[in-house]
N, C-alpha and C positions, 0 to 999 in steps of 0.2 A: 525264496523271496526274502529280501531284506526287511527286517522288522521296522515298522513305522516309528517305534520309540527310538531306535538307533539313529534314523534320519533326523528325527526331531531334535535329538541331542546335538547333532552336527549343524543343522541349519534351521533353528527354531523360527527365526524371523521370516525366512523364505517360505516355510510351510504355512505359517499362520497368516502372513500378510504377503501373498505372492505378487500383488501389484500395488506397492506402496506409493502413495502420492506425497507431495511435499507438505510439510506442516505449515499452515498459514500463520499460526501464532509465532513460530520460530522465525519465519521470514519477515514478519512485521516488527516484532519486538526483540528479536535475537535471543529469546528465552522461551521455555515451555515448561509448564508445571509438571508434565510427565517425565521430563528429562530423557534419559536413555531408554526408558520404558515406553516411550511414545510409539504408537503404531504407525506414525507417519515419518517421513524422512526429514532429518535436520541437515540440510546441505550447508556445511560450514564454508564460508568464502575463503578463497585462496588469496584474494586481494580486496581491499576495501579502504575507504577513507576513515571509517569509524572503527574504534576499538572499544571493548567493554572491559572494565575493571570490576570483577565480580565480588559482590558482598563487601565492599571496601568502606562504605560509609556507615557509621553507627549513630543513629539518632538518639541523643541522650534521653529524650522523653520516652523512648521505647525500652531502653536498656538500663536506665539508672535504678538501682535498688540498694537499700541499706543492708547492713550485715545481717539483720534479722529477717531479711526477705521482703520487707515492706518497700513499696515503690517510693522513691524520693521525688519530691516536687521540683520540677524544672520549669521555670517561667518561660513564656513565649519569647520574651526579650533575650533571655540567656540562650535559649535554643537557637534563635536566629543569629546571634553573635557567634555561637559555636559553629553553626553551619557556614556562615560567611567566611570564617577563618579557614575551615576545611576546603571550601570551594576555591578560595583565592590561592591557597597553597598548592592544590593539585593543578589548577589552571596554569599558574605561573611556572610550575615545574615542567608541565607538558610543552609549553611554548619555548622555554629557555633551553630545554635539552633535546627536543625532538622536532619541533617545527610549528608553523602557524596553525592555531586552532580556530576553526570556523564556528564551532558550537560545542558546548559541553552541558550535559544534563545528568541529574542525579535522581534516582528513583526513591520515592518515599513509601513504596509498597511494603507489605509485611510477608507476602508469600516467599518461600525459600528461594524460588528461582529468580526473584526480582529484588529482594530486600538489599538495600545498600549498593545496588549496581550503579556504576558511573560510566556514562557513554561519552567518549571524546571523539569528535569528528574533526579530522585534520584537513587542511587544504589540499595536501598531496598524499596519495596512497603510499608513496615511499616512506614518508614520515610515520605513517601509521604502522607499517611493517617494522620499521626500526624500533618504534616504541614498544611493540609487543615483545620482540626478541629481548630487549633490554629489561623491561619491567618484570618479566617472569623470573628474573634473577635478583629481584629487589624485594625489600620488606617495607611495610608501612604500618605504623602504630603497633609494632610487635608481631605482625602477622605477614606471612609470605603473600605477595601479590599474584593473583591469577588473572592474566590478561589474555584476550583473544580478539581476533578480527570479528567484527559483527556485520551482519547483513543490513542493519538499520542505516538508512541514509535520509529518510524523510520522517522526522519525529512527529509531524502532524498525524501521520498514519498510525504511529505507535502509541500516541497518547489517548487517555480516556477523556472523551469530550464532556461526559457527564461530570467528571471530577473537576474539570476546568470551570464548569458552571456551578459547582457546589451541589451537584445532584446525584453523585454516584452512590448507589445503595449497597454496593459490594464492599465498601470500605477499603482497608489496606490489602485485602485479599483479592482485589480485582486483578484480572489477567492482563489488563492494559496498563501502560505506564502512568503512574501518578508522579509527575515531575515536580520536584520541590523547588520553589522559586528563591532566588537570591534577592537581597535588598536592592532597591533602585540605585543607591549610591555605589554599591559594588559593581553593578551592571554598567553604570556609566564609566566607572574607573577602568574596568577590564576591557570592555568592548570599545569604549571611547579612545583608550590608549591605542588600540589597533587601528581605529579610523584615522587618528592623527598620524600614525606611522604610514598608512596608505597615502594620506594627503602629502606628507613630506616626500615620499617616493615619487608621487606623480609630479610634484613641483620640480624635483631634481631632474626628472625625465624631460619636463618641459624646458628647463634651463639648458640641458644638454642639447635638446633639439634646436633651440634658438641659436645656441653657439655654433652648432654645425651649419645651420642655415647661413649665419654671418660668415663662417669660414669659407663656404662655397661661393660667397659674393652676394649674399642676400641683402645687402645690397650690392647688386651687380655693378652699378655705376660707381658706388663708393670705392669698391675694390679696384676698378680700373683707374680712378682718379689717384688712388694711393700709389699704384705702380708708375703712373706718369710722373708724379712728384719725385719718386725715387730715381727715375731716369734723369730728371732735370738736375737733382742734387749730385748725381754721379758725374754728369757733364761739367757742372760747376767745379767739382773737386778736381777733375782732370785738368781744367783750365788753370786752376790756382795751384796745382801741384800737390794737393793733399790726398791722403788715403780716403 
């Protein structure tokens, strides 16, 4: 008889968790505090609109320390300015290099599995796939980027509702996303720019549609009248001997 220890060394997960179910935390937020040690399945998507850039944002209020180990004071205004600059840089880079961004969110959690995670939801899955392939060969702020497709598509399900109401008792170590907001001015600038782009596209489509309608004879009578005038001019030219 084969020893159980030998089988366990070959198939530990199959023996301990013979009927593993999907991890609801990973499915909702694209991360799990247990990581690879989780007893449940982390089904990584093969296609998705959303990508995750892991541990890429560094909150200066959490990480700033002086040489003697004492924490440096960073004001809320300085922190917001630093965050807005980071957000705008990443958002603009994603749109200019990979494709239209529908939504971008940054986690302000402190747990290792969520700290500094940036979630970018593209309009097209192809753009997300292209971004993951390219970003895994790039660096940001002196560190290699770790990008992956994420199962998160509805951030309302991934967010901590108590945090949004200012009532989360778990603090930064909550297992749901604590999404860090950008300033209103930056939100208007980034997402307003996209709305203007959509409006200009829709206007150009309307103009093209109207021109096509006119080309078909939209006005029908006007088109017929024009042809009749051309025939009359042609007859007049023939009579007068001109081309």
